[in-house]
C-alpha positions in Angstrom: -24.8 50.8 114.6 -22.8 48.3 116.7 -19.3 48.4 118.0 -16.5 48.4 115.3 -14.0 45.6 115.7 -10.4 45.6 114.6 -10.3 44.2 111.0 -7.8 43.1 108.5 -6.8 45.5 105.7 -8.3 44.9 102.3 -4.9 44.0 100.9 -4.4 41.3 103.5 -7.7 39.8 102.9 -7.3 39.7 99.1 -3.8 38.2 99.4 -5.1 35.6 101.9 -7.9 34.6 99.6 -5.4 34.4 96.7 -7.6 36.8 94.6 -4.5 39.0 93.8 -0.8 38.7 93.9 1.8 41.3 94.9 2.5 42.5 91.3 -1.3 43.1 90.7 -1.5 44.9 94.1 1.5 47.1 93.1 -0.2 47.9 89.8 -3.5 48.9 91.5 -1.6 51.0 94.1 0.0 52.9 91.2 -3.4 53.6 89.7 -4.7 54.6 93.1 -2.0 57.2 93.5 -2.2 58.4 89.9 -6.0 58.9 89.8 -6.6 59.6 93.5 -9.2 56.9 94.0 -9.7 54.2 96.6 -7.8 50.9 96.4 -11.1 49.2 95.8 -11.9 51.4 92.8 -8.3 51.0 91.5 -8.5 47.2 91.6 -11.8 47.2 89.7 -10.5 49.8 87.2 -7.4 47.8 86.3 -9.5 44.6 85.8 -7.5 42.7 88.4 -10.7 41.9 90.3 -14.3 41.4 89.3 -17.1 43.1 91.3 -18.2 39.7 92.6 -14.6 38.9 93.9 -14.4 42.3 95.5 -17.7 41.7 97.3 -16.5 38.3 98.5 -13.4 39.9 100.0 -15.2 42.8 101.6 -17.6 40.3 103.2 -14.7 38.4 104.8 -13.0 41.6 105.8 -16.0 43.2 107.5 -17.8 39.9 108.5 -20.9 41.1 106.7 -23.3 38.8 104.9 -23.7 38.8 101.1 -26.8 39.6 99.0 -25.4 38.8 95.6 -28.1 36.9 93.7 -29.5 38.5 90.6 -32.9 40.0 91.4 -32.5 39.3 95.2 -32.7 43.0 96.0 -36.4 43.7 95.8 -37.2 47.0 97.4 -40.5 48.1 98.8 -41.0 51.6 97.4 -42.9 52.6 100.5 -39.7 52.3 102.5 -37.8 55.0 100.7 -40.4 57.7 100.1 -38.3 59.9 102.3 -35.0 59.2 100.7 -34.0 61.0 97.5 -32.9 58.8 94.6 -29.8 61.0 94.1 -28.7 60.2 97.7 -29.0 56.5 97.1 -27.1 56.7 93.8 -24.4 58.9 95.2 -23.6 56.4 98.1 -24.5 53.2 96.1 -26.8 51.9 98.8 -30.5 50.9 99.0 -32.9 50.0 101.8 -34.1 46.5 101.4 -36.6 45.9 104.3 -37.4 46.9 107.9 -37.3 44.2 110.6 -38.9 45.8 113.7 -36.9 48.9 114.4 -33.9 47.7 112.3 -33.5 48.6 108.6 -31.6 46.3 106.3 -29.6 48.3 103.8 -27.7 46.8 100.8 -24.3 48.6 100.5 -21.3 48.3 98.2 -18.9 50.3 100.4 -19.2 49.1 104.1 -17.0 52.0 105.4 -19.5 54.7 104.6 -20.9 55.0 108.2 -21.9 58.7 107.8 -24.4 57.9 105.0 -25.8 55.0 107.0 -26.2 57.2 110.0 -28.1 59.7 107.9 -30.5 57.0 106.6 -31.2 55.8 110.2 -32.1 59.4 111.2 -34.3 60.1 108.2 -36.1 56.8 108.4 -36.4 57.0 112.2 -35.0 53.5 112.9 -32.8 52.5 115.8 -30.2 50.6 113.9 -29.0 49.7 110.4 -28.0 46.2 109.4 -25.6 46.2 106.4 -25.6 43.5 103.7 -23.1 43.6 100.8 -24.2 43.5 97.2 -22.4 44.1 93.9 -22.6 47.7 92.7 -24.5 46.9 89.5 -27.2 45.1 91.5 -27.7 48.0 93.8 -28.0 50.5 91.0 -30.4 48.1 89.2 -32.6 48.0 92.4 -32.6 51.8 92.5 -33.6 52.0 88.9 -36.5 49.6 89.5 -37.7 52.0 92.2 -37.6 54.9 89.7 -39.4 52.8 87.1 -42.2 51.9 89.5 -43.0 55.6 89.8 -42.6 56.5 86.1 -44.7 55.7 83.1 -43.4 53.7 80.2 -43.8 54.9 76.6 -46.6 52.4 76.2 -48.5 53.7 79.3 -48.3 57.2 78.0 -49.6 56.0 74.6 -52.6 54.3 76.4 -53.3 57.5 78.3 -53.2 59.6 75.1 -55.5 57.2 73.3 -58.0 57.6 76.1 -57.9 61.4 75.7 -60.1 63.1 73.2 -59.3 63.0 69.5 -59.1 66.7 69.5 -55.8 66.6 71.4 -54.2 64.3 68.8 -55.6 66.5 66.0 -54.0 69.5 67.6 -50.7 67.7 68.0 -50.5 66.8 64.3 -50.8 70.4 63.2 -48.3 71.9 65.7 -45.7 74.0 64.0 -44.9 76.6 66.6 -42.0 75.7 68.9 -43.4 77.5 71.9 -46.7 75.6 71.5 -44.7 72.4 71.1 -42.9 73.0 74.4 -46.2 73.1 76.3 -47.7 69.9 74.9 -47.1 67.5 77.9 -48.1 64.2 76.2 -45.5 64.5 73.4 -42.8 65.7 75.8 -43.5 62.9 78.1 -43.5 60.4 75.3 -40.1 61.4 73.9 -38.5 61.7 77.3 -39.7 58.2 78.3 -38.5 56.7 75.0 -35.0 58.1 75.8 -35.0 57.0 79.5 -36.4 53.6 78.6 -33.8 53.0 75.9 -31.0 53.9 78.3 -32.3 51.6 81.0 -32.7 48.7 78.6 -29.0 49.1 77.5 -30.0 50.3 74.0 -27.3 51.8 71.8 -29.8 53.3 69.3 -33.4 54.5 69.1 -35.1 54.2 65.7 -38.3 56.2 64.9 -39.5 54.7 61.6 -42.6 56.1 59.8 -44.6 53.8 57.6 -47.8 54.3 55.6 -50.3 53.8 58.5 -48.2 53.9 61.7 -44.8 54.7 63.3 -42.6 52.0 64.7 -40.2 52.7 67.6 -37.3 50.2 67.9 -34.3 49.9 70.2 -31.0 48.3 69.2 -29.9 46.2 72.2 -26.7 44.2 72.0 -26.5 44.9 68.3 -30.1 43.6 67.5 -33.2 45.7 66.8 -36.3 45.1 68.9 -39.8 46.6 68.5 -40.8 48.7 71.4 -44.0 50.5 70.6 -46.2 51.4 67.6 -47.4 55.0 67.5 -50.3 56.4 65.5 -49.2 58.1 62.3 -51.0 61.3 63.2 -48.5 62.1 66.0 -45.4 61.4 64.0 -44.7 65.0 63.0 -45.1 66.1 66.6 -42.7 63.5 67.9 -40.1 64.4 65.3 -40.5 68.1 65.9 -40.0 67.6 69.7 -36.7 65.7 69.0 -35.6 68.4 66.6 -36.3 71.1 69.1 -34.2 69.3 71.7 -31.4 68.9 69.2 -31.7 72.5 68.0 -32.4 71.5 64.4 -34.6 73.2 61.9 -38.1 71.9 62.4 -39.4 73.5 59.2 -36.8 71.7 57.0 -38.3 68.2 56.2 -36.7 67.7 52.8 -33.0 67.4 53.7 -31.1 65.2 56.2 -30.1 66.8 59.4 -27.6 65.9 62.2 -27.6 67.2 65.8 -27.0 66.4 69.4 -29.0 66.2 72.6 -27.3 66.3 76.0 -29.4 64.9 78.8 -28.9 63.9 82.5 -30.1 60.5 83.7 -29.5 60.4 87.5 -25.7 60.8 87.8 -25.1 59.9 84.2 -24.4 62.4 81.5 -25.7 61.0 78.2 -25.3 62.4 74.7 -27.7 61.5 71.9 -26.4 61.8 68.3 -29.5 62.7 66.2 -29.8 61.9 62.5 -32.9 62.6 60.5 -33.6 61.6 56.8 -36.6 62.2 54.7 -38.5 59.1 53.4 -41.6 58.7 51.4 -43.7 58.3 54.6 -42.1 61.1 56.5 -38.9 61.8 58.4 -37.0 58.9 59.9 -35.0 59.6 63.1 -32.1 57.5 64.6 -30.7 58.5 68.0 -27.3 57.0 69.0 -26.9 56.9 72.8 -23.5 57.7 74.1 -23.0 57.5 77.9 -20.1 59.8 78.5 -20.0 59.0 82.2 -19.7 55.3 81.7 -16.7 53.6 83.0 -14.3 52.5 80.3 -13.6 48.8 80.0 -10.1 47.5 80.9 -8.5 45.4 78.2 -9.1 42.3 80.3 -12.9 42.9 80.1 -13.0 43.1 76.3 -12.8 39.3 75.7 -9.1 38.9 74.8 -7.6 35.6 75.8 -4.4 35.7 77.8 -2.2 34.9 74.8 -3.8 37.7 72.8 -3.6 40.1 75.7 0.2 39.6 75.9 0.5 40.6 72.2 -1.7 43.7 72.7 0.3 44.8 75.8 3.5 44.5 73.7 2.0 46.4 70.7 0.6 49.4 72.7 4.0 49.9 74.4 5.8 50.3 71.1 7.6 53.7 70.6 6.4 54.1 67.0 4.3 52.5 64.2 0.6 52.1 63.4 -1.9 49.8 65.2 -5.0 49.4 63.1 -8.4 48.1 64.5 -10.8 47.0 61.7 -14.4 45.9 61.6 -17.8 47.2 60.5 -19.7 50.0 62.2 -20.8 49.0 65.7 -18.1 46.3 66.2 -16.5 48.0 69.3 -13.5 49.6 67.6 -13.7 52.8 69.5 -14.1 51.0 72.8 -11.0 48.9 72.1 -8.9 52.0 71.2 -10.0 53.9 74.2 -9.1 51.0 76.5 -5.6 50.8 74.9 -5.1 54.5 75.3 -6.2 54.4 78.9 -3.8 51.6 79.6 -0.7 53.6 78.3 -2.0 57.0 79.5 0.7 58.4 81.9 2.0 61.9 82.8 5.1 61.4 80.8 3.1 60.9 77.5 1.5 63.4 75.3 -1.6 61.7 73.8 -3.7 63.5 71.2 -6.8 62.3 69.3 -8.8 63.5 66.3 -12.3 61.9 66.3 -15.7 62.1 64.7 -17.4 62.3 67.1 -15.7 62.2 70.5 -17.7 59.4 72.1 -16.1 59.4 75.6 -14.0 62.0 77.3 -10.6 60.6 78.5 -8.9 62.3 81.4 -5.4 63.5 80.6 -5.8 63.0 76.8 -6.2 65.9 74.3 -9.2 65.2 72.2 -10.1 67.1 69.0 -13.5 66.8 67.3 -13.7 66.8 63.5 -15.6 69.8 62.2 -16.0 69.7 58.4 -18.1 72.9 58.5 -14.9 74.9 59.3 -12.6 72.7 57.3 -11.3 70.5 60.2 -11.1 67.1 58.7 -9.1 64.0 59.8 -6.3 65.0 57.4 -6.1 68.6 58.5 -6.5 67.8 62.1 -3.8 65.1 62.0 -1.4 67.5 60.2 -1.9 70.0 63.1 -1.6 67.3 65.8 1.8 66.2 64.5 3.0 69.8 65.2 1.8 69.5 68.9 4.8 67.3 69.9 2.7 64.1 70.5 4.0 60.7 71.7 0.8 58.9 70.8 -1.8 59.8 68.2 -5.3 58.4 67.7 -7.0 59.0 64.3 -10.7 58.1 64.5 -10.7 56.6 61.0 -8.5 56.5 58.0 -10.9 57.4 55.2 -8.7 58.7 52.4 -5.2 58.7 50.9 -4.3 62.0 52.5 -5.1 60.9 56.0 -3.3 57.5 55.4 -0.2 59.3 54.1 0.1 61.6 57.1 -0.6 58.8 59.6 2.2 56.7 58.0 4.6 59.7 58.0 3.9 60.2 61.6 4.6 56.6 62.4 7.8 56.6 60.5 9.0 59.7 62.4 8.7 58.2 65.8 5.0 58.4 66.8 2.7 55.6 67.9 -0.5 55.9 65.8 -3.8 54.2 66.5 -6.6 54.2 63.9 -9.5 52.3 62.4 -10.5 51.0 59.0 -13.8 49.5 57.8 -12.7 46.1 56.5 -14.0 42.5 57.0 -10.8 41.0 58.4 -7.2 41.9 59.3 -5.6 41.0 55.9 -8.1 43.1 54.0 -6.9 46.2 55.8 -3.5 45.8 54.1 -5.2 45.5 50.7 -7.4 48.5 51.4 -4.3 50.7 52.2 -2.6 49.7 49.0 -5.8 50.3 47.0 -5.9 53.8 48.5 -2.5 54.4 46.9 0.0 53.6 49.7 3.1 51.8 48.5 3.5 48.2 49.9 6.9 49.0 51.3 5.4 51.9 53.3 2.7 49.6 54.7 5.3 47.0 55.8 7.6 49.6 57.3 4.9 51.5 59.2 2.1 49.1 60.3 2.9 47.1 63.4 -0.3 45.1 63.6 -3.9 44.9 62.6 -6.7 43.8 64.9 -10.0 42.7 63.3 -12.9 42.4 65.7 -16.6 41.7 66.0 -19.0 41.8 68.9 -21.0 38.7 69.8 -23.9 38.6 72.3 -23.2 36.8 75.6 -25.4 34.0 76.9 -27.7 35.4 79.6 -26.5 34.1 83.0 -30.0 34.0 84.4 -31.4 31.5 81.8 -28.3 29.7 80.6 -28.8 26.0 80.1 -26.9 23.0 78.7 -27.7 21.4 75.4 -26.1 18.8 73.1 -25.2 20.3 69.7 -25.7 18.6 66.3 -22.6 17.5 64.5 -23.5 19.7 61.5 -23.6 22.9 63.6 -20.3 22.1 65.2 -18.7 21.6 61.8 -20.0 25.0 60.7 -17.8 26.7 63.3 -14.9 24.3 63.0 -15.5 22.3 66.1 -16.2 18.6 66.7 -17.6 16.6 69.6 -14.1 15.3 70.4 -12.9 18.9 71.0 -15.6 19.6 73.6 -15.5 18.6 77.3 -16.1 15.0 78.1 -19.7 15.7 78.8 -20.1 16.9 75.2 -22.5 19.8 75.8 -22.6 23.5 75.1 -24.7 26.3 76.5 -27.5 28.6 75.3 -30.1 30.9 76.8 -33.7 29.9 77.2 -35.0 33.4 77.3 -36.2 35.3 80.4 -37.2 38.7 81.7 -33.6 39.7 82.3 -32.6 39.3 78.6 -35.9 40.5 77.0 -36.6 36.8 76.1 -33.6 36.7 73.7 -31.3 34.4 75.7 -28.5 36.9 75.5 -27.4 39.7 77.7 -24.4 41.9 77.1 -21.6 41.5 74.5 -18.0 40.5 74.2 -15.4 40.7 71.5 -13.9 38.1 69.1 -10.6 39.0 67.6 -7.9 38.2 65.0 -4.5 39.8 65.5 -2.2 40.0 62.5 1.3 41.1 63.5 3.9 42.1 60.9 6.3 39.2 60.9 9.1 39.1 58.3 7.3 36.3 56.3 4.1 38.4 56.2 6.0 41.5 55.1 7.7 39.6 52.3 4.3 38.3 51.2 2.8 41.8 51.1 5.8 43.1 49.0 5.1 40.3 46.5 1.3 40.4 46.5 -1.5 42.6 47.8 -4.1 39.7 47.5 -5.8 39.6 51.0 -6.3 35.8 50.7 -2.6 35.1 50.1 -1.7 37.4 53.0 -4.2 35.8 55.3 -3.0 32.2 54.5 0.5 33.3 55.3 -0.7 34.9 58.6 -2.5 31.6 59.5 0.8 29.7 58.9 2.4 32.3 61.3 -0.1 31.5 64.0 -3.1 33.8 63.3 -6.4 32.8 65.0 -9.2 33.9 62.7 -12.3 35.6 64.0 -14.3 32.4 63.6 -11.6 30.4 65.5 -11.7 32.9 68.3 -15.5 32.7 68.4 -15.3 28.9 68.5 -13.1 29.2 71.6 -15.7 31.4 73.3 -18.5 28.9 72.3 -16.4 26.1 74.0 -16.1 28.3 77.1 -19.8 28.9 77.3 -19.6 32.6 76.7 -21.7 32.7 73.5 -23.4 30.4 71.0 -22.6 28.9 67.6 -25.4 30.8 65.9 -24.1 34.1 67.3 -20.5 33.5 66.0 -21.8 32.5 62.6 -24.0 35.6 62.5 -21.1 38.0 62.8 -18.5 36.1 60.8 -20.4 35.2 57.6 
């Protein structure tokens, strides 16, 4: 393995490279002690450092070369036949190639000598050469190895089509659960659809029956994409298999049903929320994918600009009042609230939530799931939570007057309350509360701020290219050529394999933050018209959703088309 030389500490290297300052280091050390993790993990968790910056620092600290280009890790599957995938995922390392009797291994943590020693013994090589790579790149390389050995949904379909028609006829008529469990082609098909969706970063799987066929679509970065078309004759078998997994009634095809499937994908625990509805062409199924083991985003990673982040930090440290997050379904409201709760979570705070459903489990926070079947609604759950001596309360959604009244009462009696509403912008949330029956003076005295948000797709870094925008498109978003850099260009994605030819990969948020200043409070007391309230908020310095989107277009994070799509 080579002789170990005396090296600088990670703190010294980071400070020397000016990647962190003393205050950021103190913050990370606090997280390190509180959560019993390594300093490296604490720095990444707090958002102080990116994975790329950390790798740069580790490279200097250990004098190890970098392997950090996207797609650079291209593993020969023959090398790792002896190594379990679980071993590679656990230690976040992957063999890259063999050079004589030396094996090159990409690692994220260069200190794990024991695992490297194990690899050298199993693979029967004399020495290991380490190269550093970002965590996500290593995990992606491991996933590619798995994919090489597994069939896609399309491959299974092709195999099935080559089989005799008799099998498909049998599948169509299956009603018995025990028979269903033994039919390998359908089981393989459904399993692969789920695995494939997870690997392609899909948030939802749609199984949509039509007159002559069945379309399977994935929602990736908020947009639906066709995946595979199945023959109509296996539709009932596919739906039955999903129902069996979700423990739903396979005989009931006339009524909607909801259920859950818990599956394990490597070291990830994934929940699938199942919804079936009857249509004229058969049952339609939508599966929402919830990765419960995924790392929560820090506030810095959600797309807030520094000036907005300062406002958020101040708001979440208030002792009482309501902070509302608004936006349509799928706009990232839950992620934002969880990130805020994680930021203020501490041993001296009692934080309780009532949610429908609980999407992610938060350590140190009491989470209560809504269960309407036994009478546990948002309102009844919130009423009970208030009696549990909480400091901070999260209500998944304010849906009715009763919930709104209890939330306001809690805020007025010394609790900090987080919740969501489904409105188009921040000022509309005020109008919505008043329309529910809340008196304007109660709104102004209890609500601290309202954050409206949307998710926009980010330009794919692998195919990002410059272009010169038309004047008309700039005007649509409130920009002009004079406002751009002196070069006058923006960015867009050309489309590549990494982004499924869309030009986009991943998402970020755009926001408008309405804080309750005295002029805004006075406006609300005089009028509940959302336009009047919004105009006053703009005078007070509010950046609208579109204006925040325009900033992200200027910065090269997203495109004009994308901002217009979500802010129409």
